C-alpha positions as CSV (number, residue, x, y, z in Angstrom):
1,M,-72.0,-5.0,92.0
2,G,-68.6,-6.1,93.2
3,E,-68.1,-7.8,96.5
4,W,-66.4,-4.8,98.1
5,R,-69.2,-2.5,96.9
6,R,-71.8,-5.0,98.2
7,R,-70.2,-5.1,101.7
8,R,-70.0,-1.3,101.7
9,A,-73.7,-1.0,100.6
10,A,-74.7,-3.4,103.3
11,K,-73.4,-1.1,106.0
12,R,-76.0,1.6,104.9
13,I,-79.0,-0.7,105.4
14,K,-81.3,0.2,108.2
15,P,-84.1,-2.0,109.6
16,G,-87.6,-1.4,108.5
17,T,-90.6,0.0,110.5
18,G,-93.1,-2.6,109.6
19,R,-95.4,0.0,107.9
20,E,-97.7,-1.2,105.1
21,L,-96.8,-0.7,101.5
22,Q,-98.8,2.0,99.8
23,P,-100.3,1.1,96.4
24,F,-99.1,2.9,93.3
25,R,-101.1,6.0,92.6
26,W,-102.0,7.3,89.2
27,W,-100.1,10.6,89.7
28,Q,-96.8,8.9,90.5
29,P,-95.6,7.4,87.1
30,F,-92.3,9.4,87.0
31,A,-91.9,10.1,90.7
32,R,-91.8,6.5,92.0
33,S,-90.4,3.1,90.9
34,L,-92.0,0.0,92.3
35,Y,-90.6,-3.5,91.5
36,S,-91.4,-6.9,93.1
37,I,-90.1,-10.5,93.0
38,D,-91.6,-13.7,94.3
39,L,-88.9,-15.8,95.9
40,G,-91.1,-18.8,96.7
41,R,-92.5,-18.3,100.2
42,N,-92.2,-14.5,100.2
43,V,-92.6,-11.5,97.9
44,Y,-90.1,-8.7,98.1
45,T,-90.9,-5.2,96.8
46,V,-88.5,-2.4,96.2
47,D,-90.0,1.1,96.4
48,V,-87.9,4.1,95.2
49,R,-89.3,7.7,95.6
50,H,-87.2,9.7,93.2
51,R,-88.0,13.1,94.8
52,R,-86.0,12.2,97.9
53,R,-82.8,12.6,96.0
54,F,-83.5,16.2,95.3
55,F,-84.2,17.0,98.9
56,S,-81.3,15.1,100.4
57,E,-78.2,16.9,101.6
58,D,-75.9,14.5,99.7
59,G,-78.0,14.2,96.6
60,K,-78.4,10.5,97.0
61,G,-81.7,8.6,96.6
62,T,-83.1,6.0,98.9
63,A,-84.8,2.6,98.5
64,D,-87.3,0.9,100.7
65,L,-87.6,-2.9,100.8
66,Y,-90.9,-4.5,101.7
67,L,-91.4,-8.1,102.7
68,D,-95.0,-9.4,102.0
69,G,-96.3,-5.8,102.0
70,R,-94.5,-4.7,105.2
71,H,-91.5,-2.4,105.4
72,H,-88.5,-4.6,106.0
73,A,-85.4,-2.4,105.3
74,E,-84.2,0.9,103.8
75,S,-81.0,2.3,102.5
76,K,-79.4,5.0,100.5
77,L,-78.6,4.0,96.9
78,P,-76.9,2.0,95.5
79,V,-77.8,-0.9,97.8
80,A,-77.6,-4.7,97.9
81,F,-80.4,-5.9,100.2
82,P,-79.7,-9.4,101.5
83,V,-82.6,-11.8,100.9
84,P,-82.9,-15.6,101.0
85,G,-80.6,-17.1,98.4
86,G,-78.9,-13.9,97.3
87,T,-79.3,-10.1,97.2
88,I,-81.5,-7.5,95.6
89,E,-79.3,-4.9,94.0
90,V,-80.7,-1.4,93.3
91,A,-79.0,1.5,91.7
92,D,-80.2,4.8,90.3
93,S,-79.2,7.1,87.5
94,P,-80.0,10.8,86.8
95,F,-83.1,9.6,84.9
96,G,-84.5,6.8,87.1
97,L,-83.3,3.4,88.0
98,K,-80.5,1.6,86.1
99,R,-80.6,-1.6,88.1
100,C,-83.2,-3.5,90.1
101,H,-82.1,-7.2,90.0
102,Y,-82.1,-10.3,92.2
103,V,-78.6,-11.9,92.2
104,S,-78.5,-15.4,93.5
105,D,-75.6,-16.7,95.6
106,E,-74.6,-18.8,92.5
107,G,-74.4,-15.6,90.4
108,G,-77.6,-15.9,88.4
109,E,-79.6,-12.7,87.8
110,R,-83.3,-11.9,87.5
111,Q,-84.8,-8.4,87.0
112,L,-87.6,-7.6,89.3
113,V,-91.1,-7.1,87.8
114,P,-92.4,-3.5,87.7
115,D,-95.8,-2.6,89.1
116,R,-98.3,-2.5,86.2
117,A,-99.4,1.0,87.0
118,S,-95.9,2.5,87.1
119,A,-94.2,4.0,84.1
120,E,-91.8,1.1,84.0
121,G,-94.8,-1.3,84.1
122,R,-96.6,0.4,81.3
123,R,-93.4,0.4,79.2
124,E,-93.0,-3.3,79.8
125,H,-96.6,-4.0,78.9
126,F,-96.1,-2.0,75.7
127,A,-93.1,-4.1,74.8
128,R,-95.0,-7.3,75.2
129,A,-98.0,-6.0,73.2
130,H,-95.9,-4.4,70.4
131,P,-92.5,-6.1,70.4
132,V,-91.4,-4.8,67.0
133,L,-92.4,-1.1,67.7
134,S,-90.8,-1.4,71.1
135,R,-87.5,-2.5,69.6
136,V,-87.7,0.4,67.1
137,I,-88.2,2.8,70.0
138,G,-85.3,1.3,71.8
139,V,-82.9,1.6,68.8
140,T,-84.1,5.1,68.2
141,S,-83.3,6.1,71.8
142,V,-79.7,4.8,71.4
143,A,-79.4,6.7,68.1
144,V,-80.6,9.9,69.6
145,L,-78.1,9.7,72.4
146,V,-75.2,8.9,70.1
147,I,-76.1,11.8,67.8
148,S,-76.5,14.2,70.7
149,V,-73.2,13.2,72.2
150,L,-71.3,13.6,68.9
151,L,-72.8,17.0,68.2
152,L,-73.0,18.5,71.7
153,I,-69.7,17.4,73.3
154,P,-67.5,19.4,70.8
155,Q,-69.5,22.6,71.4
156,L,-69.3,22.1,75.2
157,G,-65.6,21.6,74.9
158,E,-65.2,24.9,73.1
159,V,-67.1,26.6,76.0
160,V,-64.8,24.9,78.6
161,F,-61.6,26.0,76.7
162,K,-62.8,29.6,76.8
163,I,-62.5,29.6,80.6
164,P,-59.4,31.8,81.3
165,P,-57.5,29.3,83.5
166,V,-58.1,26.5,81.1
167,A,-57.3,28.6,78.0
168,E,-54.0,29.8,79.7
169,R,-52.9,26.3,80.4
170,F,-54.1,24.3,77.4
171,G,-54.9,26.9,74.8
172,T,-58.2,27.4,73.0
173,F,-60.4,24.9,71.1
174,V,-62.7,25.7,68.2
175,S,-65.5,23.2,67.8
176,P,-65.9,21.8,64.3
177,V,-69.7,21.8,65.0
178,A,-71.7,25.0,65.4
179,L,-75.4,24.6,65.6
180,P,-78.1,27.2,66.3
181,V,-79.5,27.5,69.8
182,W,-82.9,26.0,68.9
183,L,-81.2,22.8,67.5
184,N,-78.9,22.4,70.5
185,T,-82.0,22.8,72.7
186,S,-83.9,20.2,70.7
187,L,-80.9,17.8,70.9
188,T,-80.7,18.2,74.6
189,A,-84.4,17.6,75.1
190,G,-84.2,14.5,72.9
191,A,-81.3,13.1,74.8
192,V,-83.1,13.6,78.1
193,L,-86.3,11.8,76.7
194,A,-84.1,9.0,75.3
195,S,-82.4,8.5,78.6
196,I,-85.7,8.4,80.4
197,E,-87.0,5.8,78.0
198,R,-84.0,3.7,78.6
199,A,-84.3,4.0,82.3
200,L,-87.9,2.7,82.1
201,R,-86.3,-0.5,80.7
202,L,-83.4,-0.5,83.2
203,R,-81.0,0.1,80.3
204,H,-78.0,2.3,81.1
205,S,-74.6,3.2,79.6
206,W,-72.2,5.0,81.9
207,F,-71.1,7.2,79.0
208,L,-74.2,7.8,76.9
209,D,-76.9,8.1,79.6
210,R,-74.8,10.2,82.0
211,L,-74.0,12.7,79.2
212,G,-77.6,12.7,78.1
């Protein structure tokens, strides 16, 4: 996050209420992200409830920052919470979080640790227990997204160029790819699942994951 964006994000931060942090519940794996970091004397925890984005007027999610289990601050996303020695940067994507890192004043970065009960925590535990299989899944996710983009974008382009104002100005476009509905549906579902898997690892490509 650049300096200008960091200053802009800081203006959105509101003071916390002091309420106690609620433990992660078993029914929240894809509805909530919970990350923490120990900065020596204090533990900071970022709590993101993803459903808030769908009920907000501007479509933006929010993040809550807890200090030693007490509500310390809150803000719309993206945000850079000031903490001792640096900031905690949090940003979301259409499929979860794409960033939850502590950035020191010297420029060093550390990813916060996901709660063990969360979907992100389970994915991290799986990566430690099965590193080879985890890498295979990661590579597969990228491959699924690349294939989906290559096959779906031309077909979407053909649909767009059939819109009368677009066709009148730019002409028509015929996609070199024509797949049956069931295959396009499968590709779309696969791209969504691949993007979710990448979000669980805070992996994000502005091109691939947004189109997925």
